[in-house]
N, C-alpha and C positions, 0 to 999 in steps of 0.2 A: 831153585827160586834164586835172586839173583848173584851171584858171587860178589866176595870180597877180592880186593887183590891191591898189595902194594905197587906203588910206582917212585923208585928214586933213580937220580943218577940218569934220567932219560929212558933207562931200560923199558922196553916194549915186550910182556909179555901175549901169549897166540888171543886173549881175548879185546885185548887194546887194540894187537895187530888188524883182530876182525874188523873192530869199531871205525879205523882210520882208512880201513881198506872197503867202508861201505860205499853203498851210493846203487842205481840202477841197473839191475845188472837183467840185460837183454839177449835172449837165446835166441838162435842161426833160426828155432821152426817159431820162434813168437815174432823175428823179423822178416821172415816167407811169408807169414798170417797178415800182419798190416800192409805189408806193399802189395799183397794181392789186393785187399781193402781200397788200398788206395789209390791204386788204378782201376777199381773198379768204379768208383764215385769218379775218377778223372774223366774215364771212357760214358760213362749208362749216368752220372748224376745221379738226380731225386729219387730213380726207379730205383740205383744201386742204392742209396739209402734206407730206404723201404724196406731191402731183402734185408739186409744187414739187421734193422730193427725188428726184422720180424724172428729172424735166426738168433740174435744175440740177448735180445731184449725178450724175445716172447709176444711181443706188441704190436697187431695189427695197425699201422697209419697211414691211408692213402696218399701218395708223395705229394697231391695237393692240398692236402688235412694238415701235412706236417707245418704249417706257421702256428705260432696260437692265434685265433682268431682273435678278434674286438669284443665280439660279447664273454668270448672267455678271460677278458683284462678286467672287463667291466665285472662279472662275476666274481671274481677274486677278491675285492673288494667287500664283495656281501659274506664268503664263506670264510675269511680269515678272522678268530677271533681278535675283537678289540685289544687285550693286552701286546698279542706280539705284535698288531698293528702300531702300538704305540714305540715298543721297543723299536721297531726296526727304522722309526723317524728317528727315534732321541737317539739310536745310534748312527743313523746317518748324518745326524747334526753332527755328532761328533769328528766323524770322519773327515768329511767336508772342511770344516776349522781347519784340522791339523792338514790336512792338502792345502790349503790356500795359501799355507808359509812357504809352499816346497815351491819358490817361484824360480824360471830358469831368466838369467839375465841377460841380454845382448849385449856386444860392445863395440867398439872400435878404435883404433889406436893408427897413431903417425909412424910409417915406417921409414926404412934410410929412404933420401930422399925427397921424402914428401910426400910418398905413394902410402893411402887410404885401404887400411886393412881391417879386419872384424870378424867378428863371427855372431847370427842371430840362429831364433829357433823357432820351428813352425809346427803345428798339430800333427798329426797324422790322419788322415780323411777317414780311415774305415777303421773299427778293431773288433776281431771275436773274442768272445769271454767263454771257455768252457766251463759250465758249472756241473759239477756230480747230481747224479736225480737217483733217479728207479725209488728203491727202496728206502735212501736217505732224503732229506731235504737239508740244503745249504744259504737259504739268503745271507748268510753271513759273508760267504764268498759273491754275492752280488756286489754287495757292498762296499768290499773290501779291493773291488778289481774295476766297476763302473763308475766310479766316487772319483779318484786319481783321472783315470780318462777323461772324465768330465769335465775335472779344474785343466789340465791340458788345455781343454778347447777341442778333442776330438770332435771330427765334424760328425761321426753314429758310430753307436755304439751298437752290438748285435750278438745276442745272446744262445749260445746250441746248449740244449741240456737232454740225458733222457728220460723219457716220459715213464710216469706207474704204470701200473697192470693196467689198470682203465684209458691209457693212454691218454691222460691229463696232467698235467704238471702244476705242482703245487703250490695253492693259493699264496703263500708266502713266499715261496720265488718269484712269483710274476708282480705280486705289490710293491717288492724291494725292485724290483725292475722297473716298476715306474716312476717309482718313488726317486730311482735317479738317471731319468731318462732316457730308458731304452726301452723302445716297442717293439721292436721287432724280436720275436723268441722262438724259436725252430724246435719240435721236440724231435732230436737227432743226437745219439750221444754214440760213446767209442771214438774209433780209429776215424768212423764214416765220417761221426760233425768237425772230425780237423779235416779231414779232406774236402768236404764240401764249402769248410770255411776259407780252406788254402786255395783251390782250383776255382770253388766259383760252381754253381748248378743252376736251372732254371730257375728256383726258389730261393736258395740261399747265398746272398751275395759274398763274392767275393772279398777277402779284407787283407790288409796289410800287415797286420799282426795278431797272433794270437797269443794270449793271456787264459789264467787259472789253473784249477788242479784236477789229478784224475787219475785214473789205476794204470800201472806199468804199462798196457796196449795205448792207453791216448797219451802218455808220454812219449810210449816209443814214435807213435807216428806224429807229434811235433818234432821231434829228435828228424825224424823224414823229410817233413815239407820245410825245414828251416833252409830259407836261402830260396825259395818260393813267396814266403813269407818271412817275417820278423817273428822271435816268439820268446816269451819272458825269460824260461830258465825249462830245465828236466827234473822235474819234480820227486824226491822219491817220498818215502814214508817217514813220517814224525817225527822229530828230533827233539832230546833237552838237556842238555847237564847242568845238574845243582852246582853251583860252586859254593861249599857251607864253611863255617866255621864254628865250633865250641855254641856261639851264642843261638845258632839255629833250630827251633824246634823241630823235632825229628818227626812227627805227627804231619807237619804242614810240608816237607820234604817227601814223604810216603806219599801224600795226598797229591801232589804237583806231579809226579812222577808215575801213577797209577794214571790221573789225568792225560798223558801222552802215551800211554803204552794202551790204551783201551781203545786208541784210532785203528792201529794197525799191528798183527802180529810180528811185523818185520820194524816197528817203531824201536829209536834207538833210546835207551834212558841209561842215566849218566849219576850217580853223585858224586863227584872230587873232595873231597874235605882234610881237613889237618889234625880230626880229630880221631882217636883211638876209640873214645867214649862215645863217640856222636852214631860212629858206623852201624855195629849190632844194634840200637838203637832202630836208625832207620828202617832197617829188615825186616825188625819183628813188627813195628806201622804197618809195614807194605804186608803181610800177613794177614796182621788181624783186617786190616779193609778192605783186603782179597776179596776175603769172606761174604759180602755182602753186596761185592760188585756185579750189576748186571751182565757186561762183558768180561766179571774177571778170567775166563779161556784165555782169551784172546789177549788180556793184560798178562797173563802171567806167562803165557807162551813168549812172551815181548822181554819182560822180564830177564826170561833164563836164556834166553835164545840170544838176544839184543841188550842185556842191560848188565851193570857192573858198580859197585862200589867200591871207589878207588880211594886209598891215601895216599898223601902224599905231606913232603916233608916241612912246607912253610903253602901260605896263600899264594904268594909267589911262583913257587912250584907248578901249583894247583890252576893259574890265572894262564900259565904258559901252555899245559895240558890244553886246556879250554880252545888258548889258540890252535893248539896242533888237530885237533878236534875238529876243528871250526864248526860245528853244529849248527841247528836251525836257530833255536831258544837258547839263549843263557838265563840260569837266575844264582841273581848274587844273595845270599840269604849270609851274610856276614857282617859285624860289630858296624862296619864303617863302608859300605858300600860304593858308594863314591870316590873311594879312594881306588878299591879295586877297579870300578871299571875304566881308569886311564888304562891297567895293564890289559885289557880284552880287547884286543884288533879283531878280532875274529870268529864273529856271530853274528845271524842272520838279524839277532834282536835281542836285546839283554835288557830282563826283566831287575827292578834294582828293591831288594826290603822282603821286610817280611807279606809285604801288605800289597803285591805287584804281584798274585800268580799272571800263568804264561795265559790263562782263560781272561784274565783281564781285555790282554790285546786280542785275544782271536775274533771279541766280538762286540768290544765296546772304547777303548782306548783312543783310537782315533791314525796310529800308521797303520797300514797294509798286513792284515796276517798272511800275506803271500812271499814266502821266505827261502834265503837259498836254502838247497840239502843236500846229503853226501859230504861236504866237507868244501860247497863251492861258495860256503861264504867265506874262505883264502882269498878271492876274485870278484864275487857276484854280491847283490845287494838286494833291499829288500823291495820292492816292486813298488813304483812311484810314479809320481807326476811327467817325472825324465822320463821314464821306460818308454809315454808316449807323444815324445817330442823325437825331432831330429835335427840337430846341428848345420849350420851351414857357413861355410864361409864366403867371403866374399872380400876383391881385391881390387883396386884403383890404382895405375900408372897414370902420372900428368906424364905432359911431355918431357917435363926435367927430369922427371923420378926414371924417368924410361930410358935417358941419356946417360944420366951417372950407373945405371945396369947393366943395357944393355953388352958391352963387350965382355961381361963377367957371365953371361947367360950363357952366349957364344962360345965363351972356351970350355963350359962347364959341358955343355950339350956336346960339341966336336970329342971332348977327353971318353965321352959314355958309347962315342960311335953315331950318333944321332945326328946326321947332318941334318934332315927336312926340319928337326926342331932349332938347329941354329939358321938355317934360312929363314925361316918362320919370325926372326928375331931383328936379322941382317935385313929382310929386305924395307924394314922400317928406317926412315930417315936418320940419320946420326945426327 
């Protein structure tokens, strides 16, 4: 079961060091295998995707049938339950309203001598979304990735997702995609899907950026094609740090830790608290709630191998520990959560108070649930509209402002030994 540790004076024990060192681990064997798949798809296109789908997913789909047909898209509305359809529509509305506020503002200014300088934004032409599938179903991933892309004004969004055993894509995924304007969906998963979107095939169009979660092999493939295309991030297993004081409900803390632990045996789940009385109560409720959890074996292993209850001497010290861990999700379950929020600098998303479990953000609240993991919250951000935009600078010198800067630029270029740079300026009139 989850261990208890005392953290004081910044000292790190073995458990904490392991938490701080977490992140995507790619072995040489994995790298060799994924590199081979990327090369095959780059050279042989749809046929290689077909062969990989048979080999890894056990599903036979003809190369020319990998794209979801218009009939399948229409039938998805007939197959989906009405209640789930309404959930998708309402969640999409919440997410859309949030991302409409993420506006990128272009600007211009007057520089030295009256030159005009500025910056403007433009959306990417085409984005590819990877939606995990096969035995699982994630319409929420469609909403959380495609909606900010649409809000940014992306020209086209396509989806790649592994097929189910019968060669279909779950109707909830198809309906969610259509509700947010995605019409081209391909039945291909794994590294071969990443390669198809990065390099383009006869069927799958080449994209400018690939976003979305996926297993270790998918993330490794994203890492390897970066530079050929842009990517959102290299995402690892789910993470949660709960920062709690004596006012927190240990039953709720346990429930929220388990909600992340059931994702994956590699999930990181931590409770940081300044209350010595709270810690044992949390552990007791974890044991109680594990007993009837469908994915109890997965959750228990995550708790045992990647979990901890950490005692700190103050909430200030606890907040600094959160910053050090830089988790994907951070719940703040204290008497005055907004006061503590100011101290948390590094976390993908922060959930304040007892009525805001991470699950509210996973499906309903509005911000994307695609978040930085593995401590990358120190420098990375939640997926949003800005991830689907490019910044461009522009500069306009008049004859007068050119004359004012002319000699300075010549001297700078010559100082760096770049004669042609200096000449390109000096040849213009004084």
